[in-house]
C-alpha positions in Angstrom: 43.1 -2.9 10.8 45.0 -0.5 8.5 42.6 -1.4 5.6 39.6 -0.6 7.8 41.1 2.7 8.8 41.8 3.5 5.1 38.2 2.6 4.3 36.9 5.1 7.0 39.1 7.8 5.5 37.6 7.2 2.0 34.1 7.3 3.5 34.8 10.9 4.7 34.3 12.1 1.2 30.6 11.3 1.5 30.2 13.0 4.9 28.7 16.3 3.8 26.2 14.6 1.5 25.1 12.2 4.2 24.7 15.1 6.7 22.3 16.8 4.2 20.3 13.7 3.5 20.0 12.8 7.2 18.7 16.2 8.0 16.3 16.1 5.0 14.8 12.8 6.1 14.9 13.1 9.9 14.1 16.8 10.8 11.6 19.5 10.4 10.7 22.7 12.3 9.5 20.7 15.3 12.0 17.8 15.1 15.6 18.8 15.6 19.0 17.0 15.5 22.1 18.0 17.4 25.6 17.7 16.0 26.1 14.8 18.4 23.1 13.0 17.1 24.2 13.5 13.5 27.7 12.3 14.4 26.2 9.1 16.0 24.2 8.4 12.9 27.1 9.0 10.6 29.2 6.5 12.6 26.5 3.9 12.0 27.2 4.4 8.3 30.9 4.0 8.7 31.8 7.7 8.7 33.6 9.4 11.6 32.8 13.0 12.4 33.5 15.6 15.0 30.8 18.1 15.9 32.9 21.0 14.7 33.4 19.4 11.3 29.6 18.8 11.0 29.0 22.5 11.6 31.5 23.3 8.8 29.7 20.7 6.6 26.4 22.4 7.2 27.8 25.8 6.3 29.1 24.3 3.0 25.8 22.5 2.3 23.9 25.8 2.7 26.2 27.6 0.3 26.1 24.7 -2.2 22.3 24.6 -2.2 22.2 28.3 -2.7 24.5 28.0 -5.8 22.4 25.1 -7.0 19.3 27.2 -7.0 21.1 29.9 -8.9 22.3 27.3 -11.5 18.7 26.1 -11.9 17.6 29.7 -12.5 20.3 30.2 -15.1 22.2 32.6 -12.9 26.0 33.0 -12.3 26.7 32.8 -8.6 30.2 32.3 -7.2 30.4 30.1 -4.1 32.1 33.0 -2.2 29.1 35.2 -3.0 26.8 32.5 -1.6 28.7 32.3 1.6 28.6 36.0 2.0 24.9 36.3 1.2 24.0 33.5 3.6 25.9 35.3 6.4 24.0 38.4 5.7 20.5 36.8 5.5 20.4 33.7 7.8 16.7 33.2 7.2 17.3 31.8 3.7 19.6 29.0 4.8 18.2 25.6 3.9 19.6 24.1 7.1 18.6 26.2 10.2 19.7 26.0 13.8 16.9 26.4 16.3 16.7 26.6 20.1 13.2 25.4 20.8 13.8 25.5 24.5 16.7 25.5 27.0 16.8 21.7 26.6 15.7 21.2 23.0 17.9 22.6 20.3 19.5 21.5 17.1 19.4 21.7 13.3 16.5 21.1 10.9 16.1 21.2 7.1 13.9 24.2 6.2 11.4 23.7 3.4 10.0 26.4 1.1 6.5 27.6 2.0 3.9 25.4 0.4 6.3 22.5 -0.1 4.1 19.9 1.7 1.0 21.0 -0.3 2.9 20.8 -3.6 4.1 17.2 -2.8 0.5 16.2 -1.9 -0.7 17.7 -5.1 1.9 15.9 -7.2 0.9 12.5 -5.6 -2.8 13.1 -6.1 -2.1 14.1 -9.8 -0.1 11.0 -10.4 -2.8 8.7 -9.0 -5.6 10.5 -10.8 -3.9 10.3 -14.2 -5.6 7.6 -16.2 -2.6 7.0 -18.4 -0.3 6.0 -15.5 -0.6 2.4 -14.3 -1.0 1.7 -10.6 2.5 0.1 -10.6 4.1 3.1 -12.2 2.2 5.4 -9.9 3.6 3.6 -6.9 7.1 3.9 -8.3 6.6 7.6 -8.9 5.3 8.0 -5.4 8.7 6.7 -4.0 10.5 9.0 -6.3 8.5 12.1 -5.3 8.9 11.3 -1.6 12.7 10.7 -2.0 13.5 14.2 -0.5 10.6 14.4 1.9 11.0 14.1 5.6 9.7 11.0 7.4 7.3 13.3 9.4 5.7 14.6 6.2 5.5 11.1 4.7 3.6 10.0 7.8 1.1 12.8 7.2 0.8 11.8 3.6 0.0 8.2 4.6 -3.4 9.5 5.8 -4.2 10.6 2.2 -5.8 7.9 0.2 -5.8 8.9 -3.5 -8.8 7.4 -5.3 -7.4 5.4 -8.2 -9.5 6.0 -11.3 -11.5 2.9 -12.4 -10.5 3.7 -15.9 -6.8 3.8 -15.1 -4.8 2.1 -17.8 -3.2 -1.3 -17.3 -0.9 -0.7 -20.3 2.7 -0.9 -19.0 4.1 0.5 -22.3 2.8 4.1 -21.9 6.1 5.7 -20.8 7.9 3.9 -23.6 5.2 5.0 -26.0 5.6 8.7 -25.0 9.4 8.4 -25.5 9.1 6.9 -29.0 6.4 9.4 -30.0 8.4 12.3 -28.8 11.4 11.0 -30.7 9.3 10.7 -33.9 7.9 14.3 -33.5 11.5 15.6 -33.1 12.7 13.6 -36.1 9.6 14.5 -38.1 9.1 10.9 -39.2 6.1 8.5 -39.2 5.3 6.0 -36.5 3.4 2.7 -36.5 1.6 0.9 -33.7 -1.2 -1.5 -32.8 -4.3 0.2 -31.3 -6.6 -1.5 -28.7 -10.4 -1.3 -29.1 -12.9 -2.6 -26.6 -15.3 -5.4 -27.5 -17.4 -8.1 -25.7 -16.3 -11.6 -26.5 -19.0 -14.2 -27.3 -20.3 -15.7 -24.1 -18.6 -13.1 -21.9 -20.0 -10.4 -19.6 -16.8 -8.3 -19.5 -15.3 -6.1 -22.2 -11.9 -6.9 -23.5 -9.5 -5.4 -25.9 -8.2 -6.4 -29.3 -6.1 -4.7 -32.0 -8.1 -2.6 -34.4 -8.0 -2.8 -38.3 -7.7 -6.6 -38.1 -4.3 -6.4 -36.4 -3.0 -4.2 -39.3 -0.5 -1.5 -38.0 -1.8 2.0 -37.8 0.6 4.4 -39.6 0.4 8.0 -38.7 2.4 11.3 -38.9 2.8 12.6 -35.3 2.7 16.3 -34.5 1.7 16.9 -30.9 1.2 15.1 -27.5 -1.6 16.5 -25.5 -3.0 15.8 -22.0 -6.8 16.2 -21.5 -9.1 15.1 -18.7 -6.5 12.7 -17.2 -5.7 11.1 -20.6 -2.6 11.3 -22.9 -3.3 11.8 -26.6 -1.3 11.8 -29.8 -2.4 14.4 -32.3 -1.4 13.3 -35.8 -2.2 13.1 -39.5 -3.7 9.7 -40.0 -2.6 8.0 -43.2 -5.9 6.0 -43.6 -8.4 8.8 -42.8 -6.2 11.4 -44.6 -7.0 14.0 -41.9 -6.0 15.3 -38.5 -6.8 12.6 -35.8 -6.3 11.8 -32.1 -5.3 8.5 -30.5 -5.1 7.6 -26.8 -1.4 6.9 -26.0 -2.4 4.3 -23.3 -4.2 2.3 -25.9 -1.2 2.0 -28.2 1.1 -1.0 -28.2 4.3 -1.9 -30.1 5.0 1.7 -31.1 8.0 2.1 -33.4 9.5 4.7 -35.7 9.5 4.6 -39.5 12.7 6.5 -39.6 13.0 6.6 -43.4 9.5 8.0 -43.9 9.0 11.7 -43.5 5.6 12.6 -42.0 2.8 14.0 -44.1 -0.1 16.3 -43.4 1.9 19.5 -42.6 -0.9 21.6 -44.2 -3.3 20.5 -41.5 -1.0 21.9 -38.8 -0.1 25.2 -40.4 -0.4 27.9 -37.7 -1.7 25.2 -35.4 -2.1 26.1 -31.7 -2.3 23.1 -29.4 -3.9 25.0 -26.5 -6.6 26.4 -28.8 -7.2 22.9 -30.2 -7.7 21.5 -26.7 -10.1 24.2 -25.7 -12.3 23.9 -28.8 -12.4 20.1 -29.1 -14.4 18.4 -26.3 -13.1 15.0 -25.1 -10.5 15.3 -27.8 -12.9 14.2 -30.6 -12.9 15.8 -34.0 -15.6 18.2 -34.7 -16.2 21.2 -37.0 -15.4 24.4 -35.1 -18.5 26.7 -35.1 -20.0 29.4 -33.1 -22.8 28.6 -30.7 -24.7 30.4 -28.0 -26.2 28.5 -25.1 -28.5 29.8 -22.3 -27.9 28.2 -18.9 -29.7 28.5 -15.5 -27.5 30.4 -13.1 -26.9 27.4 -10.9 -25.0 25.8 -13.8 -22.3 28.5 -13.7 -19.6 26.6 -11.8 -20.0 23.4 -13.9 -19.8 25.4 -17.1 -16.7 27.4 -16.2 -14.9 24.3 -14.9 -15.6 22.5 -18.1 -14.9 25.2 -20.8 -13.0 27.9 -18.9 -13.3 31.7 -19.7 -10.6 32.5 -22.3 -12.0 33.6 -25.7 -15.5 32.8 -24.4 -18.2 35.4 -23.9 -20.4 35.2 -20.8 -23.4 37.5 -20.4 -26.3 37.8 -18.0 -29.5 36.9 -19.8 -32.0 37.7 -17.1 -32.2 37.3 -13.3 -32.1 33.5 -13.5 -30.0 32.8 -16.6 -26.8 33.6 -18.4 -25.5 32.9 -21.9 -22.2 31.5 -23.2 -21.0 32.3 -26.7 -18.0 30.3 -28.0 -16.4 28.7 -31.0 -16.0 25.0 -30.4 -15.9 21.6 -31.9 -19.5 20.6 -32.6 -20.0 16.9 -32.4 -22.1 14.3 -30.6 -19.8 14.4 -27.6 -20.5 18.1 -27.3 -24.2 17.5 -27.5 -23.9 14.7 -25.0 -22.2 17.1 -22.5 -25.0 19.7 -23.1 -27.6 17.0 -22.3 -26.2 16.5 -18.9 -27.8 19.8 -17.9 -31.3 18.6 -18.9 -33.8 21.5 -19.1 -31.3 23.9 -17.5 -29.5 24.5 -20.8 -30.9 25.7 -24.2 -29.2 26.4 -27.5 -30.4 29.8 -28.6 -28.4 30.5 -31.7 -27.6 30.1 -34.5 -30.7 28.4 -35.9 -28.4 25.8 -37.6 -27.2 24.6 -34.2 -30.7 24.7 -32.7 -31.9 22.4 -35.5 -28.8 20.1 -35.2 -29.3 19.7 -31.4 -33.0 19.0 -31.9 -32.1 16.2 -34.4 -29.7 14.8 -31.9 -32.3 14.7 -29.1 -35.0 13.3 -31.4 -32.7 10.4 -32.4 -32.4 9.6 -28.7 -36.1 10.0 -28.1 -36.9 7.7 -31.0 -35.2 4.8 -29.3 -37.9 4.8 -26.6 -41.0 5.1 -28.9 
């Protein structure tokens, strides 16, 4: 009996934290909890509480969360200052008391404006990322929802993120990112196996096998980039002796070559990752050149969504067309994107690019002659 009592006393150390978590998970503006209800739930966890002590806990929790926010913002904020500030401005308290009616009153955990929309966006981003496996996405979902109320979780159950058909099945992606990040920090080389798709004899489904006849790829890593739902390593490739990109989700058995300092620094002199991403379509290498393209006005949304507006010149050509002038990686992937517009897009200058695009289209046309 004495031991059980002592155990209850030890449990009291967790009381304030449990009060916060219970309110986070079980309340919102329309769903309140009284001190008595909180005390009843605490008792089921083996923690004794009086209503007055719960009120003191809530005051301390509000002050602690205020100081926590200050710490995250790199500010100095004494706990006494927090208590005084919260007394002056009750609206900023994380835990609020509300009298919804004469019979319905209690505490609720107040969320920042836009909190629910942010959580939904995070979930949709996780499930739409091609480099995150379905299993890892489900794990991240639990992590993201850890501090979300059960009422918001119920609303999110109605959202069905469409899992990309090209979502990776490689469970090593998170480990790959860690190793590659370590290598970039250490400025050393890495090695890995790289998966390429092929169709086995007698099969009707593509499968993967290691490229370069199972020989390890050895590269000097410089940057990790995310583009169009995929994770890429930007590096200096030892075999090609040039700047190259590899999909992180297609790498396996990534390891550091700690004693080998990376090469290719001259390729990354004054390198800007954002500029590179903007001027290299689909993350394929291509020579950066200026090009001007005329589009039908109805293509405006699709063009802006694809290439953006920064360091790109848009001009009205006539009542039905506009032109785009930009410096970008010119390669077959770029021409392929341009072809998706059919006769609604036309390269207008320079002549070199007009001729190059004609050659590209003629090669395709020749396949059907």
